C-alpha positions as CSV (number, residue, x, y, z in Angstrom):
1,M,59.3,84.2,107.0
2,G,57.2,86.0,109.4
3,I,53.9,87.9,108.8
4,Y,53.4,90.6,106.3
5,R,50.5,93.2,106.3
6,V,49.3,95.4,103.5
7,R,50.6,99.1,103.4
8,P,47.4,101.1,102.3
9,D,49.0,103.6,100.1
10,A,51.9,101.2,98.7
11,Q,51.5,100.1,95.0
12,S,54.8,98.2,95.3
13,Y,57.3,97.3,98.2
14,G,61.1,97.2,99.1
15,H,62.2,100.7,98.1
16,E,65.0,102.3,100.5
17,I,64.9,106.0,99.1
18,G,62.1,108.3,97.8
19,I,63.4,110.8,95.1
20,L,61.5,113.8,94.5
21,L,61.9,115.0,90.9
22,I,61.2,119.0,89.8
23,A,59.4,118.9,86.3
24,C,62.4,119.1,83.6
25,S,62.9,117.6,80.3
26,N,66.8,116.6,81.3
27,P,68.4,113.3,80.0
28,F,69.3,111.4,83.2
29,P,72.6,109.3,82.6
30,P,74.1,106.9,84.8
31,G,75.5,108.7,87.9
32,D,72.5,111.1,87.7
33,V,70.5,111.3,90.9
34,G,67.5,110.7,88.1
35,N,69.0,107.3,87.1
36,A,67.9,104.4,89.2
37,W,71.0,102.4,88.1
38,S,73.2,104.8,90.1
39,Y,72.0,103.2,93.3
40,N,72.8,99.5,94.8
41,Y,69.5,99.5,96.2
42,P,65.7,100.2,95.5
43,V,64.4,103.8,94.9
44,L,61.2,105.4,94.1
45,Y,60.5,108.7,92.2
46,E,57.8,111.1,92.4
47,T,57.7,114.2,90.0
48,I,56.3,117.5,91.5
49,Y,55.0,119.1,88.1
50,D,54.4,122.7,89.6
51,V,58.1,122.8,90.4
52,T,60.3,123.8,87.5
53,I,64.0,124.4,86.9
54,D,62.9,128.1,86.2
55,S,60.7,128.4,89.2
56,L,63.1,127.1,91.6
57,I,66.4,127.8,90.3
58,N,65.9,131.2,88.5
59,E,63.4,132.8,90.6
60,G,63.6,130.9,94.1
61,D,59.7,130.4,94.3
62,R,58.9,128.8,97.4
63,S,55.0,129.1,97.0
64,M,55.4,125.5,95.9
65,A,56.0,124.1,99.5
66,P,52.6,122.4,99.8
67,S,52.8,120.4,96.9
68,V,56.7,119.3,97.6
69,V,55.2,118.2,101.2
70,A,52.1,116.5,99.4
71,A,54.7,114.5,97.2
72,A,56.9,113.5,100.1
73,K,53.9,112.5,102.1
74,K,53.0,110.1,99.4
75,L,56.6,108.8,99.0
76,Q,56.5,108.1,102.8
77,G,53.3,106.4,102.5
78,M,54.5,104.0,100.1
79,G,57.4,102.9,102.4
80,V,60.5,104.5,101.7
81,K,63.0,104.9,104.2
82,A,64.3,108.5,103.5
83,I,63.4,111.3,101.0
84,T,65.7,113.4,99.1
85,S,65.2,115.2,95.7
86,D,67.0,116.1,92.3
87,C,68.0,119.5,92.9
88,G,70.4,121.2,95.3
89,Y,68.1,124.1,95.5
90,M,65.1,122.1,96.9
91,L,66.9,123.4,100.2
92,Y,64.4,125.9,100.0
93,F,61.7,123.2,101.1
94,Q,64.1,121.3,103.6
95,E,62.6,122.4,106.8
96,E,58.7,122.5,105.8
97,V,59.3,118.8,104.4
98,A,61.2,117.4,107.5
99,A,58.6,118.8,109.8
100,A,55.8,117.2,108.0
101,L,57.4,113.7,107.9
102,D,58.4,110.8,110.3
103,I,61.5,109.6,108.2
104,P,64.8,111.6,107.6
105,V,64.7,114.3,105.0
106,M,67.8,115.3,103.0
107,L,66.4,117.4,100.0
108,S,69.8,119.3,98.9
109,S,73.2,117.9,98.7
110,L,74.4,121.3,100.6
111,L,73.2,119.7,103.8
112,Q,76.6,118.0,103.7
113,L,78.6,121.4,104.4
114,P,78.8,121.5,108.0
115,F,80.0,117.6,107.9
116,I,82.4,118.6,105.4
117,A,83.7,121.5,107.4
118,A,84.2,119.4,110.5
119,T,86.7,117.1,108.6
120,L,88.8,119.9,107.5
121,A,91.8,121.7,109.1
122,P,90.5,125.2,110.5
123,S,92.7,126.9,107.8
124,A,90.9,124.8,105.0
125,S,87.9,126.1,102.8
126,I,85.4,124.2,100.7
127,G,84.9,124.5,97.1
128,V,81.5,124.4,95.7
129,I,80.2,124.1,92.1
130,C,76.6,124.8,91.6
131,A,74.3,125.2,88.7
132,N,73.7,128.8,89.0
133,K,75.9,131.1,91.1
134,D,73.8,133.8,91.3
135,R,71.0,131.9,93.0
136,L,72.8,130.2,95.2
137,T,72.4,133.1,97.7
138,P,73.6,133.4,101.3
139,E,70.3,133.1,102.5
140,L,69.8,129.7,100.7
141,L,73.2,128.6,102.0
142,S,72.2,129.5,105.5
143,Y,69.6,126.8,105.4
144,A,72.3,124.3,105.0
145,Y,75.2,126.2,106.7
146,P,73.7,128.8,109.0
147,H,76.8,128.7,111.3
148,P,80.0,128.7,108.6
149,T,83.2,127.7,110.2
150,R,84.8,127.4,106.7
151,T,85.1,129.7,103.8
152,L,83.1,128.4,100.6
153,H,84.5,129.3,97.3
154,V,81.7,128.7,94.7
155,A,81.9,128.4,90.9
156,G,78.7,128.4,88.6
157,L,78.0,126.5,85.7
158,Q,75.2,129.1,84.4
159,D,77.4,130.3,81.6
160,A,78.9,127.1,80.8
161,P,77.7,126.3,76.9
162,A,77.3,122.5,77.3
163,F,75.9,122.4,80.8
164,R,73.4,125.3,80.3
165,Y,72.1,123.9,76.9
166,A,71.4,120.6,78.5
167,I,70.2,121.4,81.9
168,L,69.2,125.0,82.3
169,D,67.8,125.6,79.0
170,E,66.3,121.9,78.9
171,K,67.1,121.5,75.2
172,G,66.7,117.5,75.5
173,E,70.1,116.5,74.8
174,L,73.1,116.2,77.0
175,D,76.8,115.9,75.8
176,S,78.3,114.2,78.9
177,D,81.8,114.4,77.7
178,A,81.5,118.2,77.3
179,V,80.0,118.9,80.3
180,E,82.7,116.9,82.1
181,K,85.2,119.1,80.7
182,E,83.3,122.3,81.9
183,V,83.0,121.0,85.3
184,V,86.7,119.7,85.7
185,E,87.8,123.2,84.3
186,R,85.7,125.0,87.0
187,A,87.1,122.7,89.7
188,V,90.6,123.1,88.7
189,K,90.4,126.8,88.6
190,L,88.8,126.9,92.2
191,V,91.9,124.8,93.2
192,E,94.3,127.1,91.6
193,E,92.6,130.3,92.6
194,H,92.3,128.9,96.5
195,P,94.9,126.2,97.0
196,E,93.5,126.0,100.6
197,I,90.5,124.3,99.4
198,G,90.3,120.7,101.3
199,A,87.1,119.3,99.8
200,I,84.8,119.9,96.7
201,L,81.1,119.8,96.9
202,L,79.0,119.4,93.6
203,E,75.6,120.7,94.6
204,C,73.9,119.9,91.3
205,S,72.3,116.4,91.0
206,N,73.4,116.1,87.5
207,L,76.8,116.3,88.4
208,P,77.7,113.0,90.5
209,L,78.8,111.1,87.2
210,Y,81.7,113.8,86.9
211,A,83.0,113.2,90.5
212,A,85.8,110.9,89.4
213,A,87.1,113.2,87.1
214,V,86.9,116.0,89.5
215,Q,89.0,114.1,92.1
216,R,91.5,113.0,89.6
217,A,92.1,116.6,88.5
218,T,92.1,118.0,91.9
219,G,93.2,115.4,94.2
220,R,90.4,116.5,96.8
221,H,87.5,114.4,98.1
222,V,84.5,115.2,96.1
223,F,81.2,115.2,97.6
224,D,77.9,115.1,95.8
225,F,74.3,114.1,96.1
226,L,75.1,110.2,95.9
227,T,77.5,110.5,98.8
228,M,74.9,111.8,101.0
229,I,72.2,109.5,99.8
230,D,74.4,106.4,100.2
231,F,75.4,107.7,103.8
232,V,71.7,108.2,105.0
233,Q,70.7,104.9,103.2
234,G,73.5,102.9,104.9
235,A,72.6,104.5,108.5
236,G,68.8,103.1,107.7
237,R,70.0,99.6,106.8
238,R,72.6,98.3,109.2
239,R,74.0,94.7,108.7
240,T,74.9,92.4,111.4
241,Y,78.1,91.3,112.0
242,Q,79.1,87.5,112.4
243,G,82.0,85.3,112.0
244,G,85.6,86.3,110.7
245,Y,87.3,86.7,113.9
């Protein structure tokens, strides 16, 4: 079976992905990044208590970078193979965390934009559905997509009543059917207004559970946090191939 040695910073073993959580009081149903049932492999969570929805999404405050780096280092010390987060706007800290760690870092679903663009025809565009359109600034997008080759069409959920109540206003209760309706409506409207959209990216970590409904309604490929996390996890845990020839 081999020889196993103690990892000094680990309290438990076998976690594939470390997930940095911002301090919030949102419910995390299955399919949400914050729900461990969403994965077919073990994950480990670490909350950063001085990073909040208000400071990150509404204010774009980057002063918490040292706390984010420290939390990521803690997860690395506990043996995870890669680090992600539960908010697309954590992209603010991508460069600092990646520079400080020895494992892959993917703090935002927006990091998939260059890959998505490369898969599409030159005439195609990308639809993005995000938590707060006003805060998804060109500067923030440039951290993930510095050399755009496809046009982005963005729809925000900041004025969607059910989403805002549960996520942005943190009321402690989420009506998933109502939120799904809001997300699908925005996706359909994006595609109707821009039929050249070839794929849709869901920025918010609360949205993967609605990806299937968006795909049914639009017929497009739908990317989100979970497509990114599964992709990186798979690259770090390759299986061998024997038999079947």
